[in-house]
A tleap script that builds the chain and sets N, CA, C and O, in Angstrom:
source leaprc.protein.ff14SB
mol = sequence {
  NMET LYS ILE ASP VAL LYS LYS MET ASP LYS
  ASP VAL LYS LEU PRO LYS TYR GLN HIE TYR
  GLY GLU ASP CYS GLY MET ASP LEU MET SER
  ARG TYR GLU TYR THR LEU LYS PRO GLY GLU
  TYR LYS LEU ILE LYS THR GLY LEU LYS ILE
  ALA ILE PRO GLN GLY TYR GLY GLY PHE VAL
  TYR PRO ARG SER GLY LEU ALA LEU LYS LYS
  GLY ILE THR VAL LEU ASN ALA ASP GLY VAL
  ILE ASP PRO GLY TYR ARG GLY GLU LEU GLY
  VAL ILE LEU ILE ASN HIE SER SER LYS GLU
  PHE ASN ILE ASN LYS ASN ASP ARG ILE ALA
  GLN LEU ILE ILE HIE LYS THR PHE GLU ILE
  GLU TRP GLU GLU VAL ASN GLU LEU ASN GLU
  SER THR ARG ASP VAL GLY GLY PHE GLY HIE
  THR GLY ARG CGLN
}
set mol.1.N position { 121.820 42.670 188.463 }
set mol.1.CA position { 122.689 41.563 188.776 }
set mol.1.C position { 123.851 42.083 189.612 }
set mol.1.O position { 124.432 43.121 189.295 }
set mol.2.N position { 124.186 41.376 190.662 }
set mol.2.CA position { 125.336 41.732 191.480 }
set mol.2.C position { 126.445 40.720 191.221 }
set mol.2.O position { 126.203 39.515 191.150 }
set mol.3.N position { 127.662 41.233 191.083 }
set mol.3.CA position { 128.827 40.381 190.848 }
set mol.3.C position { 129.881 40.729 191.891 }
set mol.3.O position { 130.211 41.897 192.095 }
set mol.4.N position { 130.404 39.696 192.549 }
set mol.4.CA position { 131.463 39.906 193.534 }
set mol.4.C position { 132.731 40.378 192.831 }
set mol.4.O position { 133.101 39.870 191.772 }
set mol.5.N position { 133.393 41.369 193.448 }
set mol.5.CA position { 134.626 41.921 192.886 }
set mol.5.C position { 135.623 42.131 194.018 }
set mol.5.O position { 135.255 42.535 195.121 }
set mol.6.N position { 136.889 41.850 193.731 }
set mol.6.CA position { 137.959 42.063 194.702 }
set mol.6.C position { 138.997 42.983 194.085 }
set mol.6.O position { 139.526 42.713 193.007 }
set mol.7.N position { 139.282 44.078 194.788 }
set mol.7.CA position { 140.323 45.004 194.352 }
set mol.7.C position { 141.671 44.486 194.853 }
set mol.7.O position { 141.799 44.107 196.017 }
set mol.8.N position { 142.665 44.472 193.983 }
set mol.8.CA position { 143.999 44.035 194.361 }
set mol.8.C position { 144.864 45.213 194.793 }
set mol.8.O position { 146.007 45.046 195.219 }
set mol.9.N position { 144.298 46.387 194.674 }
set mol.9.CA position { 145.002 47.630 194.981 }
set mol.9.C position { 143.917 48.620 195.391 }
set mol.9.O position { 142.947 48.802 194.656 }
set mol.10.N position { 144.060 49.262 196.542 }
set mol.10.CA position { 142.995 50.144 197.044 }
set mol.10.C position { 142.709 51.330 196.130 }
set mol.10.O position { 141.623 51.907 196.184 }
set mol.11.N position { 143.680 51.701 195.287 }
set mol.11.CA position { 143.502 52.857 194.410 }
set mol.11.C position { 142.855 52.511 193.065 }
set mol.11.O position { 142.526 53.404 192.285 }
set mol.12.N position { 142.677 51.234 192.801 }
set mol.12.CA position { 142.067 50.810 191.546 }
set mol.12.C position { 140.584 51.142 191.582 }
set mol.12.O position { 139.927 50.987 192.611 }
set mol.13.N position { 140.069 51.594 190.462 }
set mol.13.CA position { 138.645 51.935 190.376 }
set mol.13.C position { 137.856 50.761 189.817 }
set mol.13.O position { 138.338 50.021 188.959 }
set mol.14.N position { 136.638 50.602 190.317 }
set mol.14.CA position { 135.749 49.564 189.816 }
set mol.14.C position { 135.249 49.941 188.420 }
set mol.14.O position { 135.134 51.124 188.099 }
set mol.15.N position { 134.948 48.925 187.584 }
set mol.15.CA position { 134.346 49.229 186.281 }
set mol.15.C position { 133.057 50.005 186.497 }
set mol.15.O position { 132.322 49.763 187.454 }
set mol.16.N position { 132.793 50.946 185.590 }
set mol.16.CA position { 131.552 51.706 185.727 }
set mol.16.C position { 131.019 52.123 184.374 }
set mol.16.O position { 131.744 52.211 183.384 }
set mol.17.N position { 129.719 52.375 184.373 }
set mol.17.CA position { 129.058 52.908 183.184 }
set mol.17.C position { 129.290 54.410 183.150 }
set mol.17.O position { 129.181 55.077 184.179 }
set mol.18.N position { 129.604 54.941 181.996 }
set mol.18.CA position { 129.721 56.392 181.861 }
set mol.18.C position { 128.343 57.043 181.847 }
set mol.18.O position { 128.173 58.163 182.327 }
set mol.19.N position { 127.372 56.345 181.300 }
set mol.19.CA position { 125.990 56.828 181.239 }
set mol.19.C position { 125.089 55.703 181.725 }
set mol.19.O position { 124.581 54.909 180.933 }
set mol.20.N position { 124.900 55.647 183.031 }
set mol.20.CA position { 124.130 54.557 183.633 }
set mol.20.C position { 122.727 54.500 183.031 }
set mol.20.O position { 122.049 55.520 182.908 }
set mol.21.N position { 122.309 53.304 182.662 }
set mol.21.CA position { 120.991 53.108 182.065 }
set mol.21.C position { 120.982 53.275 180.562 }
set mol.21.O position { 119.999 52.934 179.905 }
set mol.22.N position { 122.079 53.803 180.001 }
set mol.22.CA position { 122.155 54.015 178.557 }
set mol.22.C position { 123.284 53.228 177.903 }
set mol.22.O position { 123.230 52.948 176.706 }
set mol.23.N position { 124.310 52.866 178.681 }
set mol.23.CA position { 125.445 52.111 178.151 }
set mol.23.C position { 125.304 50.643 178.504 }
set mol.23.O position { 124.789 50.307 179.571 }
set mol.24.N position { 125.757 49.764 177.616 }
set mol.24.CA position { 125.765 48.343 177.969 }
set mol.24.C position { 127.149 47.905 178.436 }
set mol.24.O position { 127.276 46.856 179.066 }
set mol.25.N position { 128.186 48.685 178.142 }
set mol.25.CA position { 129.539 48.341 178.560 }
set mol.25.C position { 130.015 49.194 179.727 }
set mol.25.O position { 129.762 50.398 179.783 }
set mol.26.N position { 130.711 48.543 180.657 }
set mol.26.CA position { 131.349 49.236 181.785 }
set mol.26.C position { 132.826 49.390 181.448 }
set mol.26.O position { 133.447 48.460 180.934 }
set mol.27.N position { 133.388 50.552 181.733 }
set mol.27.CA position { 134.794 50.787 181.427 }
set mol.27.C position { 135.710 50.057 182.393 }
set mol.27.O position { 135.528 50.118 183.609 }
set mol.28.N position { 136.707 49.359 181.832 }
set mol.28.CA position { 137.786 48.764 182.607 }
set mol.28.C position { 138.955 49.729 182.596 }
set mol.28.O position { 139.208 50.394 181.591 }
set mol.29.N position { 139.670 49.809 183.709 }
set mol.29.CA position { 140.756 50.769 183.843 }
set mol.29.C position { 142.082 50.079 184.131 }
set mol.29.O position { 142.117 48.959 184.640 }
set mol.30.N position { 143.154 50.753 183.803 }
set mol.30.CA position { 144.495 50.224 183.987 }
set mol.30.C position { 144.939 50.305 185.444 }
set mol.30.O position { 144.650 51.279 186.139 }
set mol.31.N position { 145.644 49.270 185.895 }
set mol.31.CA position { 146.177 49.246 187.260 }
set mol.31.C position { 147.495 50.011 187.356 }
set mol.31.O position { 147.817 50.564 188.407 }
set mol.32.N position { 148.254 50.044 186.268 }
set mol.32.CA position { 149.586 50.655 186.263 }
set mol.32.C position { 149.728 51.615 185.090 }
set mol.32.O position { 148.855 51.699 184.226 }
set mol.33.N position { 150.846 52.337 185.077 }
set mol.33.CA position { 151.201 53.151 183.915 }
set mol.33.C position { 151.969 52.281 182.925 }
set mol.33.O position { 152.798 51.459 183.315 }
set mol.34.N position { 151.682 52.475 181.644 }
set mol.34.CA position { 152.355 51.753 180.579 }
set mol.34.C position { 152.568 52.708 179.415 }
set mol.34.O position { 151.874 53.717 179.292 }
set mol.35.N position { 153.530 52.382 178.563 }
set mol.35.CA position { 153.678 53.049 177.276 }
set mol.35.C position { 153.692 51.970 176.208 }
set mol.35.O position { 154.542 51.080 176.218 }
set mol.36.N position { 152.747 52.059 175.294 }
set mol.36.CA position { 152.684 51.129 174.172 }
set mol.36.C position { 153.357 51.770 172.968 }
set mol.36.O position { 152.933 52.826 172.499 }
set mol.37.N position { 154.391 51.135 172.478 }
set mol.37.CA position { 155.081 51.628 171.284 }
set mol.37.C position { 154.265 51.263 170.047 }
set mol.37.O position { 153.422 50.368 170.109 }
set mol.38.N position { 154.498 51.934 168.939 }
set mol.38.CA position { 153.784 51.596 167.704 }
set mol.38.C position { 153.975 50.113 167.360 }
set mol.38.O position { 155.094 49.601 167.365 }
set mol.39.N position { 152.882 49.448 167.066 }
set mol.39.CA position { 152.924 48.035 166.708 }
set mol.39.C position { 153.032 47.082 167.896 }
set mol.39.O position { 152.942 45.868 167.715 }
set mol.40.N position { 153.222 47.604 169.099 }
set mol.40.CA position { 153.398 46.758 170.275 }
set mol.40.C position { 152.049 46.346 170.862 }
set mol.40.O position { 151.073 47.095 170.800 }
set mol.41.N position { 152.014 45.144 171.430 }
set mol.41.CA position { 150.853 44.701 172.199 }
set mol.41.C position { 151.322 44.250 173.565 }
set mol.41.O position { 152.441 43.764 173.727 }
set mol.42.N position { 150.450 44.417 174.544 }
set mol.42.CA position { 150.826 44.143 175.927 }
set mol.42.C position { 149.592 43.804 176.749 }
set mol.42.O position { 148.498 44.306 176.493 }
set mol.43.N position { 149.792 42.937 177.748 }
set mol.43.CA position { 148.724 42.622 178.686 }
set mol.43.C position { 148.673 43.731 179.725 }
set mol.43.O position { 149.626 43.931 180.479 }
set mol.44.N position { 147.569 44.442 179.761 }
set mol.44.CA position { 147.375 45.551 180.697 }
set mol.44.C position { 146.506 45.044 181.845 }
set mol.44.O position { 145.355 44.659 181.635 }
set mol.45.N position { 147.052 45.045 183.046 }
set mol.45.CA position { 146.337 44.550 184.228 }
set mol.45.C position { 145.346 45.598 184.723 }
set mol.45.O position { 145.561 46.802 184.577 }
set mol.46.N position { 144.241 45.102 185.322 }
set mol.46.CA position { 143.200 46.000 185.828 }
set mol.46.C position { 143.182 46.093 187.346 }
set mol.46.O position { 142.590 47.020 187.899 }
set mol.47.N position { 143.822 45.150 188.027 }
set mol.47.CA position { 143.802 45.157 189.490 }
set mol.47.C position { 142.505 44.644 190.079 }
set mol.47.O position { 142.211 44.890 191.249 }
set mol.48.N position { 141.720 43.928 189.274 }
set mol.48.CA position { 140.426 43.408 189.732 }
set mol.48.C position { 140.326 41.909 189.508 }
set mol.48.O position { 140.830 41.370 188.523 }
set mol.49.N position { 139.666 41.255 190.445 }
set mol.49.CA position { 139.253 39.864 190.297 }
set mol.49.C position { 137.739 39.858 190.462 }
set mol.49.O position { 137.198 40.547 191.327 }
set mol.50.N position { 137.055 39.074 189.623 }
set mol.50.CA position { 135.600 39.043 189.710 }
set mol.50.C position { 135.099 37.599 189.699 }
set mol.50.O position { 135.802 36.690 189.257 }
set mol.51.N position { 133.894 37.405 190.183 }
set mol.51.CA position { 133.250 36.091 190.207 }
set mol.51.C position { 131.977 36.161 189.379 }
set mol.51.O position { 130.911 36.503 189.891 }
set mol.52.N position { 132.094 35.839 188.111 }
set mol.52.CA position { 130.939 35.859 187.214 }
set mol.52.C position { 130.092 34.622 187.495 }
set mol.52.O position { 130.633 33.518 187.570 }
set mol.53.N position { 128.783 34.778 187.653 }
set mol.53.CA position { 127.917 33.629 187.950 }
set mol.53.C position { 127.874 32.627 186.793 }
set mol.53.O position { 128.049 32.989 185.629 }
set mol.54.N position { 127.634 31.352 187.143 }
set mol.54.CA position { 127.419 30.321 186.124 }
set mol.54.C position { 126.300 30.770 185.206 }
set mol.54.O position { 125.334 31.398 185.639 }
set mol.55.N position { 126.442 30.439 183.935 }
set mol.55.CA position { 125.417 30.811 182.959 }
set mol.55.C position { 125.653 32.175 182.333 }
set mol.55.O position { 124.863 32.636 181.508 }
set mol.56.N position { 126.756 32.826 182.734 }
set mol.56.CA position { 127.111 34.139 182.190 }
set mol.56.C position { 128.590 34.131 181.830 }
set mol.56.O position { 129.354 33.286 182.296 }
set mol.57.N position { 128.970 35.069 181.006 }
set mol.57.CA position { 130.373 35.253 180.659 }
set mol.57.C position { 130.681 36.731 180.599 }
set mol.57.O position { 129.798 37.548 180.337 }
set mol.58.N position { 131.923 37.073 180.840 }
set mol.58.CA position { 132.378 38.449 180.690 }
set mol.58.C position { 133.067 38.583 179.345 }
set mol.58.O position { 133.876 37.735 178.967 }
set mol.59.N position { 132.750 39.638 178.630 }
set mol.59.CA position { 133.332 39.846 177.315 }
set mol.59.C position { 133.970 41.231 177.269 }
set mol.59.O position { 133.327 42.235 177.577 }
set mol.60.N position { 135.242 41.269 176.879 }
set mol.60.CA position { 136.024 42.506 176.859 }
set mol.60.C position { 136.058 43.020 175.429 }
set mol.60.O position { 136.492 42.327 174.508 }
set mol.61.N position { 135.593 44.248 175.268 }
set mol.61.CA position { 135.516 44.881 173.953 }
set mol.61.C position { 136.389 46.130 173.915 }
set mol.61.O position { 136.666 46.730 174.954 }
set mol.62.N position { 136.822 46.521 172.713 }
set mol.62.CA position { 137.577 47.772 172.591 }
set mol.62.C position { 136.690 48.980 172.909 }
set mol.62.O position { 135.463 48.910 172.838 }
set mol.63.N position { 137.335 50.066 173.253 }
set mol.63.CA position { 136.633 51.348 173.380 }
set mol.63.C position { 136.713 52.014 172.008 }
set mol.63.O position { 137.805 52.195 171.468 }
set mol.64.N position { 135.578 52.374 171.452 }
set mol.64.CA position { 135.552 52.910 170.085 }
set mol.64.C position { 136.338 54.207 169.954 }
set mol.64.O position { 136.979 54.437 168.928 }
set mol.65.N position { 136.300 55.056 170.976 }
set mol.65.CA position { 137.046 56.313 170.919 }
set mol.65.C position { 138.544 56.091 170.849 }
set mol.65.O position { 139.234 56.783 170.100 }
set mol.66.N position { 139.065 55.137 171.616 }
set mol.66.CA position { 140.502 54.830 171.559 }
set mol.66.C position { 140.881 54.272 170.192 }
set mol.66.O position { 141.937 54.601 169.652 }
set mol.67.N position { 140.026 53.439 169.641 }
set mol.67.CA position { 140.306 52.860 168.333 }
set mol.67.C position { 140.317 53.936 167.245 }
set mol.67.O position { 141.237 53.987 166.428 }
set mol.68.N position { 139.305 54.786 167.236 }
set mol.68.CA position { 139.189 55.804 166.198 }
set mol.68.C position { 140.241 56.900 166.329 }
set mol.68.O position { 140.881 57.270 165.345 }
set mol.69.N position { 140.420 57.419 167.541 }
set mol.69.CA position { 141.289 58.578 167.744 }
set mol.69.C position { 142.757 58.235 167.942 }
set mol.69.O position { 143.632 59.033 167.605 }
set mol.70.N position { 143.039 57.036 168.494 }
set mol.70.CA position { 144.423 56.700 168.848 }
set mol.70.C position { 144.957 55.429 168.203 }
set mol.70.O position { 146.152 55.151 168.304 }
set mol.71.N position { 144.105 54.653 167.543 }
set mol.71.CA position { 144.564 53.402 166.936 }
set mol.71.C position { 144.835 52.302 167.951 }
set mol.71.O position { 145.597 51.376 167.674 }
set mol.72.N position { 144.212 52.395 169.133 }
set mol.72.CA position { 144.404 51.424 170.211 }
set mol.72.C position { 143.174 50.530 170.293 }
set mol.72.O position { 142.046 51.019 170.355 }
set mol.73.N position { 143.395 49.218 170.293 }
set mol.73.CA position { 142.264 48.297 170.357 }
set mol.73.C position { 142.635 47.053 171.147 }
set mol.73.O position { 143.792 46.863 171.522 }
set mol.74.N position { 141.650 46.217 171.392 }
set mol.74.CA position { 141.855 44.951 172.092 }
set mol.74.C position { 142.293 43.917 171.056 }
set mol.74.O position { 141.587 43.667 170.079 }
set mol.75.N position { 143.462 43.320 171.278 }
set mol.75.CA position { 144.032 42.415 170.287 }
set mol.75.C position { 143.184 41.175 170.083 }
set mol.75.O position { 142.985 40.755 168.943 }
set mol.76.N position { 142.685 40.584 171.139 }
set mol.76.CA position { 141.887 39.357 171.017 }
set mol.76.C position { 140.393 39.642 171.145 }
set mol.76.O position { 139.648 38.848 171.719 }
set mol.77.N position { 139.966 40.782 170.606 }
set mol.77.CA position { 138.551 41.147 170.723 }
set mol.77.C position { 137.708 40.073 170.065 }
set mol.77.O position { 137.969 39.703 168.920 }
set mol.78.N position { 136.774 39.601 170.711 }
set mol.78.CA position { 136.338 39.889 172.061 }
set mol.78.C position { 137.054 38.956 173.034 }
set mol.78.O position { 137.102 37.743 172.830 }
set mol.79.N position { 137.603 39.537 174.083 }
set mol.79.CA position { 138.211 38.737 175.130 }
set mol.79.C position { 137.122 38.094 175.969 }
set mol.79.O position { 136.104 38.724 176.259 }
set mol.80.N position { 137.327 36.850 176.359 }
set mol.80.CA position { 136.310 36.104 177.101 }
set mol.80.C position { 136.785 35.834 178.524 }
set mol.80.O position { 137.902 35.365 178.738 }
set mol.81.N position { 135.923 36.136 179.495 }
set mol.81.CA position { 136.183 35.814 180.895 }
set mol.81.C position { 135.173 34.744 181.301 }
set mol.81.O position { 133.973 35.006 181.380 }
set mol.82.N position { 135.671 33.547 181.553 }
set mol.82.CA position { 134.813 32.424 181.928 }
set mol.82.C position { 134.323 32.578 183.363 }
set mol.82.O position { 134.992 33.204 184.186 }
set mol.83.N position { 133.148 32.005 183.669 }
set mol.83.CA position { 132.613 32.150 185.016 }
set mol.83.C position { 133.472 31.481 186.092 }
set mol.83.O position { 133.372 31.845 187.264 }
set mol.84.N position { 134.303 30.525 185.726 }
set mol.84.CA position { 135.158 29.870 186.706 }
set mol.84.C position { 136.484 30.556 186.945 }
set mol.84.O position { 137.225 30.152 187.841 }
set mol.85.N position { 136.814 31.599 186.159 }
set mol.85.CA position { 138.114 32.280 186.294 }
set mol.85.C position { 138.105 33.208 187.499 }
set mol.85.O position { 137.164 33.978 187.688 }
set mol.86.N position { 139.156 33.135 188.316 }
set mol.86.CA position { 139.241 33.971 189.511 }
set mol.86.C position { 140.542 34.771 189.578 }
set mol.86.O position { 140.859 35.345 190.620 }
set mol.87.N position { 141.287 34.814 188.494 }
set mol.87.CA position { 142.529 35.583 188.471 }
set mol.87.C position { 142.281 37.054 188.159 }
set mol.87.O position { 141.147 37.471 187.924 }
set mol.88.N position { 143.361 37.830 188.159 }
set mol.88.CA position { 143.269 39.260 187.848 }
set mol.88.C position { 142.861 39.449 186.386 }
set mol.88.O position { 143.382 38.784 185.491 }
set mol.89.N position { 141.929 40.359 186.168 }
set mol.89.CA position { 141.514 40.678 184.807 }
set mol.89.C position { 142.621 41.452 184.106 }
set mol.89.O position { 143.229 42.355 184.681 }
set mol.90.N position { 142.866 41.087 182.871 }
set mol.90.CA position { 143.833 41.792 182.042 }
set mol.90.C position { 143.250 42.001 180.658 }
set mol.90.O position { 142.369 41.261 180.220 }
set mol.91.N position { 143.751 43.009 179.984 }
set mol.91.CA position { 143.286 43.358 178.644 }
set mol.91.C position { 144.503 43.415 177.732 }
set mol.91.O position { 145.461 44.130 178.024 }
set mol.92.N position { 144.476 42.666 176.627 }
set mol.92.CA position { 145.581 42.706 175.673 }
set mol.92.C position { 145.308 43.845 174.702 }
set mol.92.O position { 144.446 43.742 173.829 }
set mol.93.N position { 146.059 44.937 174.869 }
set mol.93.CA position { 145.923 46.093 173.972 }
set mol.93.C position { 147.021 46.061 172.915 }
set mol.93.O position { 148.131 45.595 173.171 }
set mol.94.N position { 146.698 46.563 171.725 }
set mol.94.CA position { 147.675 46.718 170.658 }
set mol.94.C position { 147.607 48.145 170.131 }
set mol.94.O position { 146.535 48.740 170.020 }
set mol.95.N position { 148.773 48.669 169.813 }
set mol.95.CA position { 148.893 50.026 169.276 }
set mol.95.C position { 149.077 49.929 167.762 }
set mol.95.O position { 150.157 49.580 167.285 }
set mol.96.N position { 148.032 50.235 167.017 }
set mol.96.CA position { 148.090 50.215 165.552 }
set mol.96.C position { 148.538 51.551 164.967 }
set mol.96.O position { 148.620 51.697 163.747 }
set mol.97.N position { 148.828 52.520 165.824 }
set mol.97.CA position { 149.211 53.840 165.320 }
set mol.97.C position { 150.726 53.919 165.112 }
set mol.97.O position { 151.451 52.960 165.380 }
set mol.98.N position { 151.183 55.054 164.641 }
set mol.98.CA position { 152.616 55.283 164.432 }
set mol.98.C position { 153.233 56.067 165.594 }
set mol.98.O position { 154.397 56.460 165.529 }
set mol.99.N position { 152.454 56.292 166.655 }
set mol.99.CA position { 152.939 57.062 167.806 }
set mol.99.C position { 152.849 56.225 169.077 }
set mol.99.O position { 152.008 55.333 169.187 }
set mol.100.N position { 153.730 56.525 170.043 }
set mol.100.CA position { 153.633 55.889 171.349 }
set mol.100.C position { 152.326 56.307 172.007 }
set mol.100.O position { 151.833 57.415 171.797 }
set mol.101.N position { 151.772 55.399 172.807 }
set mol.101.CA position { 150.536 55.683 173.518 }
set mol.101.C position { 150.773 55.466 174.999 }
set mol.101.O position { 151.101 54.359 175.425 }
set mol.102.N position { 150.608 56.513 175.779 }
set mol.102.CA position { 150.809 56.450 177.224 }
set mol.102.C position { 149.498 56.126 177.928 }
set mol.102.O position { 148.458 56.732 177.668 }
set mol.103.N position { 149.583 55.149 178.826 }
set mol.103.CA position { 148.430 54.757 179.630 }
set mol.103.C position { 148.761 55.106 181.069 }
set mol.103.O position { 149.783 54.672 181.600 }
set mol.104.N position { 147.906 55.881 181.694 }
set mol.104.CA position { 148.067 56.242 183.102 }
set mol.104.C position { 147.244 55.312 183.970 }
set mol.104.O position { 146.305 54.679 183.489 }
set mol.105.N position { 147.589 55.227 185.243 }
set mol.105.CA position { 146.804 54.434 186.178 }
set mol.105.C position { 145.371 54.952 186.176 }
set mol.105.O position { 145.144 56.161 186.206 }
set mol.106.N position { 144.425 54.054 186.140 }
set mol.106.CA position { 142.985 54.330 186.118 }
set mol.106.C position { 142.489 54.939 184.818 }
set mol.106.O position { 141.367 55.445 184.773 }
set mol.107.N position { 143.298 54.906 183.749 }
set mol.107.CA position { 142.782 55.280 182.427 }
set mol.107.C position { 141.828 54.197 181.946 }
set mol.107.O position { 142.046 53.011 182.191 }
set mol.108.N position { 140.778 54.609 181.265 }
set mol.108.CA position { 139.821 53.661 180.682 }
set mol.108.C position { 140.466 53.012 179.458 }
set mol.108.O position { 140.877 53.705 178.527 }
set mol.109.N position { 140.552 51.676 179.464 }
set mol.109.CA position { 141.280 50.983 178.395 }
set mol.109.C position { 140.407 50.048 177.557 }
set mol.109.O position { 140.772 49.723 176.426 }
set mol.110.N position { 139.280 49.616 178.079 }
set mol.110.CA position { 138.403 48.683 177.366 }
set mol.110.C position { 137.047 48.719 178.044 }
set mol.110.O position { 136.857 49.434 179.028 }
set mol.111.N position { 136.114 47.958 177.526 }
set mol.111.CA position { 134.814 47.873 178.187 }
set mol.111.C position { 134.417 46.424 178.387 }
set mol.111.O position { 134.729 45.553 177.575 }
set mol.112.N position { 133.722 46.192 179.489 }
set mol.112.CA position { 133.283 44.869 179.889 }
set mol.112.C position { 131.767 44.786 179.782 }
set mol.112.O position { 131.043 45.650 180.276 }
set mol.113.N position { 131.303 43.727 179.127 }
set mol.113.CA position { 129.872 43.466 179.030 }
set mol.113.C position { 129.638 42.036 179.518 }
set mol.113.O position { 130.335 41.111 179.101 }
set mol.114.N position { 128.667 41.865 180.390 }
set mol.114.CA position { 128.291 40.549 180.878 }
set mol.114.C position { 127.129 40.044 180.031 }
set mol.114.O position { 126.095 40.703 179.918 }
set mol.115.N position { 127.311 38.862 179.436 }
set mol.115.CA position { 126.275 38.264 178.586 }
set mol.115.C position { 125.811 36.939 179.178 }
set mol.115.O position { 126.585 36.227 179.819 }
set mol.116.N position { 124.553 36.621 178.960 }
set mol.116.CA position { 124.032 35.300 179.265 }
set mol.116.C position { 124.664 34.326 178.272 }
set mol.116.O position { 124.775 34.635 177.086 }
set mol.117.N position { 125.076 33.159 178.748 }
set mol.117.CA position { 125.637 32.132 177.874 }
set mol.117.C position { 124.851 30.838 178.055 }
set mol.117.O position { 124.110 30.685 179.026 }
set mol.118.N position { 125.011 29.935 177.144 }
set mol.118.CA position { 124.269 28.681 177.176 }
set mol.118.C position { 125.231 27.519 176.992 }
set mol.118.O position { 126.141 27.579 176.166 }
set mol.119.N position { 125.024 26.470 177.760 }
set mol.119.CA position { 125.757 25.233 177.530 }
set mol.119.C position { 124.930 24.431 176.540 }
set mol.119.O position { 123.717 24.286 176.691 }
set mol.120.N position { 125.608 23.915 175.526 }
set mol.120.CA position { 124.886 23.197 174.477 }
set mol.120.C position { 125.311 21.734 174.453 }
set mol.120.O position { 126.371 21.364 174.958 }
set mol.121.N position { 124.470 20.931 173.862 }
set mol.121.CA position { 124.794 19.546 173.558 }
set mol.121.C position { 124.602 19.395 172.053 }
set mol.121.O position { 123.620 19.880 171.491 }
set mol.122.N position { 125.552 18.718 171.405 }
set mol.122.CA position { 125.443 18.500 169.969 }
set mol.122.C position { 124.478 17.363 169.685 }
set mol.122.O position { 124.476 16.340 170.370 }
set mol.123.N position { 123.668 17.560 168.673 }
set mol.123.CA position { 122.756 16.526 168.195 }
set mol.123.C position { 123.195 16.197 166.769 }
set mol.123.O position { 122.908 16.943 165.834 }
set mol.124.N position { 123.894 15.071 166.615 }
set mol.124.CA position { 124.391 14.711 165.295 }
set mol.124.C position { 123.243 14.189 164.436 }
set mol.124.O position { 122.479 13.322 164.860 }
set mol.125.N position { 123.131 14.739 163.201 }
set mol.125.CA position { 122.063 14.353 162.278 }
set mol.125.C position { 122.667 14.025 160.923 }
set mol.125.O position { 123.823 14.352 160.656 }
set mol.126.N position { 121.891 13.383 160.075 }
set mol.126.CA position { 122.356 13.060 158.714 }
set mol.126.C position { 122.192 14.244 157.776 }
set mol.126.O position { 122.977 14.408 156.841 }
set mol.127.N position { 121.181 15.069 158.015 }
set mol.127.CA position { 120.901 16.220 157.157 }
set mol.127.C position { 120.464 17.391 158.031 }
set mol.127.O position { 119.874 17.195 159.094 }
set mol.128.N position { 120.757 18.605 157.580 }
set mol.128.CA position { 120.276 19.816 158.252 }
set mol.128.C position { 119.009 20.294 157.561 }
set mol.128.O position { 118.813 20.029 156.375 }
set mol.129.N position { 118.146 20.996 158.290 }
set mol.129.CA position { 116.953 21.547 157.660 }
set mol.129.C position { 117.368 22.607 156.638 }
set mol.129.O position { 118.424 23.225 156.772 }
set mol.130.N position { 116.544 22.809 155.634 }
set mol.130.CA position { 116.856 23.759 154.572 }
set mol.130.C position { 116.653 25.188 155.060 }
set mol.130.O position { 115.881 25.446 155.983 }
set mol.131.N position { 117.375 26.119 154.409 }
set mol.131.CA position { 117.213 27.539 154.689 }
set mol.131.C position { 117.307 28.309 153.385 }
set mol.131.O position { 117.780 27.783 152.378 }
set mol.132.N position { 116.861 29.547 153.403 }
set mol.132.CA position { 116.929 30.388 152.205 }
set mol.132.C position { 118.376 30.634 151.809 }
set mol.132.O position { 118.705 30.621 150.623 }
set mol.133.N position { 119.224 30.855 152.771 }
set mol.133.CA position { 120.640 31.139 152.498 }
set mol.133.C position { 121.359 29.902 151.982 }
set mol.133.O position { 122.211 30.008 151.099 }
set mol.134.N position { 121.040 28.767 152.501 }
set mol.134.CA position { 121.646 27.490 152.161 }
set mol.134.C position { 123.157 27.537 152.406 }
set mol.134.O position { 123.573 27.790 153.536 }
set mol.135.N position { 123.983 27.304 151.400 }
set mol.135.CA position { 125.437 27.236 151.610 }
set mol.135.C position { 126.148 28.536 151.232 }
set mol.135.O position { 127.378 28.581 151.229 }
set mol.136.N position { 125.391 29.598 150.912 }
set mol.136.CA position { 126.014 30.868 150.539 }
set mol.136.C position { 126.902 31.378 151.669 }
set mol.136.O position { 126.468 31.477 152.816 }
set mol.137.N position { 128.144 31.700 151.333 }
set mol.137.CA position { 129.121 32.100 152.350 }
set mol.137.C position { 129.535 33.553 152.230 }
set mol.137.O position { 128.732 34.419 151.880 }
set mol.138.N position { 130.767 33.800 152.519 }
set mol.138.CA position { 131.342 35.139 152.577 }
set mol.138.C position { 131.045 35.944 151.304 }
set mol.138.O position { 131.462 35.559 150.211 }
set mol.139.N position { 130.331 37.052 151.450 }
set mol.139.CA position { 130.110 37.978 150.345 }
set mol.139.C position { 129.155 37.488 149.273 }
set mol.139.O position { 129.113 38.063 148.186 }
set mol.140.N position { 128.396 36.456 149.543 }
set mol.140.CA position { 127.548 35.887 148.492 }
set mol.140.C position { 126.341 36.743 148.144 }
set mol.140.O position { 125.708 36.514 147.113 }
set mol.141.N position { 126.000 37.734 148.983 }
set mol.141.CA position { 124.796 38.522 148.711 }
set mol.141.C position { 125.078 39.895 148.096 }
set mol.141.O position { 124.145 40.649 147.820 }
set mol.142.N position { 126.333 40.221 147.882 }
set mol.142.CA position { 126.615 41.562 147.366 }
set mol.142.C position { 127.917 41.588 146.586 }
set mol.142.O position { 128.540 40.558 146.327 }
set mol.143.N position { 128.309 42.813 146.217 }
set mol.143.CA position { 129.559 42.990 145.484 }
set mol.143.C position { 130.739 42.792 146.398 }
set mol.143.O position { 130.650 43.017 147.605 }
set mol.144.N position { 131.828 42.379 145.832 }
set mol.144.CA position { 133.042 42.162 146.625 }
set mol.144.C position { 134.066 43.229 146.385 }
set mol.144.O position { 135.145 43.194 146.976 }
savepdb mol mol.pdb
quit
């Protein structure tokens, strides 16, 4: 699949797979330098605009290494990029650690995955078909 992309800054890097053919997420990178204080969240700009085709959506996920090693994650995970959006991509990062976190220009901050999406129509009914689970909710199959 090819997706149109516009760089807002010539030095910004395009999202890329670290292991092409093995990764499903492409790394998004920071457009500027930032410092996230402990407990702080901030919109981190990427310097990219993209045109996602109809029938698809862009989904922004945290990078597991940043979460595990630094306590940095995407605040609104999963962030959604609609196919009609044409503004600059941004990632809302939050620092859950007790230390400041420095972000340099072109540091990998999140990952982008393009998923097929479906437009649905609701069909209102009087009853739903039965299932094995039925109305069992949160934690109903195991210990709490």
